[in-house]
C-alpha positions as CSV (number, residue, x, y, z in Angstrom):
1,M,79.8,119.2,42.8
2,R,80.3,120.7,46.0
3,T,82.5,123.6,46.8
4,T,84.5,123.4,49.8
5,A,84.7,125.9,52.5
6,R,87.9,126.8,54.5
7,G,88.1,125.7,58.2
8,L,87.0,123.2,60.2
9,A,83.2,123.0,58.9
10,A,84.4,122.2,55.7
11,T,86.7,119.2,56.8
12,R,83.6,117.7,58.9
13,A,81.2,118.0,55.7
14,T,83.8,116.5,53.3
15,A,85.5,113.8,55.3
16,P,84.1,110.3,55.1
17,A,81.9,108.8,57.8
18,A,84.4,106.7,59.2
19,A,86.9,109.5,59.7
20,R,84.4,111.9,61.5
21,V,84.8,111.6,64.8
22,S,83.5,114.0,67.7
23,A,85.6,115.3,70.2
24,R,83.4,113.3,73.0
25,A,84.1,110.1,70.9
26,L,88.0,110.8,71.0
27,A,87.7,111.6,74.9
28,R,86.1,108.2,75.5
29,R,88.8,106.1,73.3
30,S,91.5,107.8,75.1
31,N,90.2,107.0,78.3
32,T,89.3,103.5,77.5
33,N,93.2,103.2,76.2
34,T,94.4,104.6,79.4
35,R,92.4,102.4,81.5
36,S,93.5,99.1,79.6
37,L,97.2,100.2,79.8
38,V,96.9,100.6,83.8
39,C,95.6,96.7,83.9
40,R,98.5,95.8,81.4
41,G,101.0,97.3,83.4
42,A,100.0,95.7,86.7
43,K,99.4,91.9,85.4
44,G,102.2,89.9,86.8
45,T,102.8,91.9,89.8
46,Y,102.0,90.3,93.1
47,N,102.3,91.5,96.6
48,T,104.2,88.1,97.6
49,S,107.0,88.0,99.9
50,Y,109.3,84.9,98.9
51,A,111.4,85.4,102.4
52,G,110.8,82.0,103.7
53,T,111.9,80.4,100.8
54,E,115.5,81.4,100.8
55,E,116.6,78.3,102.7
56,Y,115.4,76.4,99.8
57,K,118.1,77.6,97.1
58,R,121.3,76.0,96.3
59,H,123.5,79.0,96.0
60,D,122.5,82.8,95.8
61,G,121.8,83.2,92.4
62,D,119.8,80.3,92.2
63,V,116.1,80.4,90.6
64,G,116.1,77.3,88.7
65,S,116.4,74.4,91.0
66,S,113.1,72.5,91.4
67,E,113.2,72.7,95.5
68,Y,113.2,76.5,95.1
69,Q,110.6,76.6,92.4
70,I,108.4,74.6,94.7
71,A,108.8,76.6,97.4
72,R,108.2,79.9,95.8
73,L,105.1,78.0,94.1
74,S,103.7,77.0,97.3
75,T,104.1,80.7,99.0
76,R,102.0,81.8,96.0
77,I,99.6,79.2,96.5
78,K,99.1,80.0,100.2
79,Q,98.5,83.5,98.9
80,L,95.8,82.6,96.6
81,T,94.1,80.2,98.9
82,E,93.8,82.9,101.4
83,H,92.4,85.5,98.7
84,L,89.7,83.0,97.5
85,K,88.6,82.4,101.2
86,T,87.5,86.0,101.0
87,H,86.4,86.2,97.3
88,K,84.6,83.1,96.7
89,T,83.4,84.1,93.2
90,D,86.9,84.8,91.8
91,H,87.0,82.3,89.1
92,A,89.8,83.8,87.3
93,T,92.1,83.8,90.3
94,R,90.9,79.9,91.0
95,R,92.0,79.1,87.6
96,G,95.3,80.5,88.0
97,L,95.5,78.8,91.5
98,M,94.8,75.5,89.5
99,A,97.4,75.9,86.9
100,L,100.2,76.6,89.8
101,L,99.1,73.3,91.5
102,N,99.6,71.7,88.4
103,Q,103.0,72.9,87.9
104,R,104.2,72.6,91.5
105,N,103.0,68.7,91.3
106,T,104.9,68.3,88.0
107,L,108.0,69.4,89.8
108,L,107.1,67.3,92.8
109,Q,107.1,64.0,90.3
110,Y,110.2,65.1,88.9
111,L,111.9,65.2,92.5
112,F,110.2,62.2,93.4
113,K,111.6,60.5,90.4
114,N,115.2,61.8,90.6
115,D,115.9,62.6,94.0
116,R,114.0,61.1,96.7
117,A,115.9,62.7,99.8
118,T,115.3,66.3,98.3
119,Y,111.8,65.5,97.7
120,T,111.3,64.3,101.1
121,A,113.1,67.0,102.8
122,T,111.2,69.5,100.7
123,I,107.7,68.3,101.4
124,E,108.3,68.1,105.2
125,G,109.7,71.7,105.3
126,L,107.0,73.1,103.2
127,G,104.3,71.0,105.0
128,I,103.0,69.4,101.6
129,R,101.3,66.1,101.8
130,S,102.9,63.6,99.7
131,R,100.3,61.7,97.4
132,L,103.4,60.2,95.5
133,A,104.7,58.0,98.2
134,D,101.2,56.1,98.4
135,K,101.8,54.9,94.5
136,L,105.0,52.9,95.6
């Protein structure tokens, strides 16, 4: 059996292989973790101005009405479309854009079924083509 010496050399010699980590490896790990935290912190933050969507609110605290949600989605869709014109190979953004388009179409279908006047006013105000009126 080996006798243990005191100090740092002794801990390296007696520590299991999984626990032995060099200072350089620790530095690499900490850099990786900080990078991923920075990316996670920025997730969901967009440089989108929703200034033109105020007219679609029913009241000051309105965030859930269909027409206001459609207006906000349309603003974000326009921004992503402009982004994809310059970054043609950004497939993750293209996938996100398709999800936003599907969400807006679902809300438009709901408005078309339940409140035809609001649907018409919303698509005319936002300049969205109506594909649902053709199905009548």
